C-alpha positions, 0 to 999 in steps of 0.5 A: 500500500502507499508508503508514509511521507516523511515527517514534515519540516514544520513538525520541528518548529517551536510549538506554542503551548495550548491555550489555558482558556476557552477559545473559539473556532468553526468547523470549516465549511464557509460561504462563497467562492472567494478564498481570499475573502474567507481567509481575511475574515476568518483570521481577522475574527479568530486571532490568538488565542482563538483558532483560525482555520483553512476554509472549505468553499463548497459553493465552488462546486466539484472538488471543493466539497468535503469528500472531494477535497479529502479524496485528492489527498489520497496516495496511490489512489485516484478518484473521479465523479460519476452521476452517483458521486465520487468513484475510485479509478485507476488514474487521476482525472479532471475532477481529481485535478480540480480538487487538488488545484482548489486546495493548492489555491487555498493554501497559497492564499493562506500563506499570502494573508498570514504573511501580511499580518503583523502578528499571525495567530499562533495556531491554524486548523485544517479539516479532512474527512475521516476514513470511515465516512470517506469509505461511505462516500466513495464508490468502487468501480462496480458503483457500490460504496467502498464501505462494503469491502474490508480491503477497500476500507483498509486501503483508504485508511492507509492511503489517507494516512500516507497523504496527510503528511504532504498536506500538513507540510504545505500548510506548515510552510504557509504559516511558519511556526504555527501550531497545527490542529486537525479536525477529522470529520466523521459525519456518517459514523453512526450509520457506519457503525450501526449498519444503516448505510444503504447499498447503491441499489437502496434495497438493503444496507451495508454490514456494520463496521466493527468498532475495533476496525473503526478504532484501528482506522482512526489510529492509523490516520492519527499516528500519521498526522502526529508524525507530520507535525499535528499538535492537536487532532480531534474527531468531529461527529454528530451528537446522535449515537456519537461513539465517544468511547471509541474515539478516545480509545483510538487516541484522539486528543479530543472530540468535536460535537454539537451540544443541542441534543446531547443526553445526560449520559453523553455529557457524563462521557464528555466529562470523563474525557475532560477529566482525562485531559482531552479537549472538547470542542462544543457546538455551543452556537446554533447556526441553523436559525434565521437569527443568532442566539444570544451570547448569554444563552450559549454560555448557559447551555455550556455552563449549566451541565458543566457545573451539574457534572461537578466539573471545575471552572478551571477545567473549561480550558479544555473547551473550544466553542464552535457553531453547531454546523458548518457555515456554508449556508450563510452569507460571508457577512453572516458567517463573520457575525457567527465568529464574532459571537463565538469569541464573545461566548468564549470570553463569557465562559472565561469570566465564569472560569475565573469565578 
């Protein structure tokens, strides 16, 4: 299978210590088609100690969607687009090249914007789709999902692991000395583990992937990211049937999850993660409504269960606050307002932490 890239040079750069306060970030998807506008807004709103990120701009079309963007990182595997979606193919085609070109443009723009800053943020985040959701979204030559085949699932995890080193090398070169955080998105993980992903025909469902295999797939990618210089890697999942225990067992540094529908049991699991020195990225701001929620309401939605579980105010330093979803459905001005609101929520939580 694909060989691993060597550790990138950015990994040896001095890494700032992680913040000892609540910080803010967003999940990656961003509105519009202009990477320069996106980078300026994001880095303007999320300066240190917050976590700016490399935006995903799905409005640009094929190749800028989350699946295509991650697929172009694969080593020794190639993809193209068919009427039913992205498919694994023998050699790269125009869709693969389009995705790679868009990503290269975004990284170059990031370098230009960060390079013009007097005091660049100490951190930067990138996103990629996790190996299980990648297997659920990519199709084999037959048209069936790659998820159906154990060998294909294994090859995808290894190929992704081999490709992430070059990705982080390029980002590290764009923002020299910045501490690299990585968000691994697994939007389909509950269905993958429950065996409810439909086949291509839609008449049946694919067999559930064993939890042990999921842990191993994540571990392979996590190890590659850390070897490539990532200082923090979290796995992002929806709140429904979120496999927190499996994520932590795989060795992730933390969990990213929206909080609206979290159960008491899930909060207890997250409290255990915090007590084990894991990071918690909480989707504390509902980004799906016509208007933004009040700062006080977002703060209360975190603080109340936090105190009910007996967690200390100082333990809030494990938290980053995020929107509940990506911001691609907003306008750039609305997305900017979301980031501003998130930093206010972080400030309010920090005030509570100080007592």
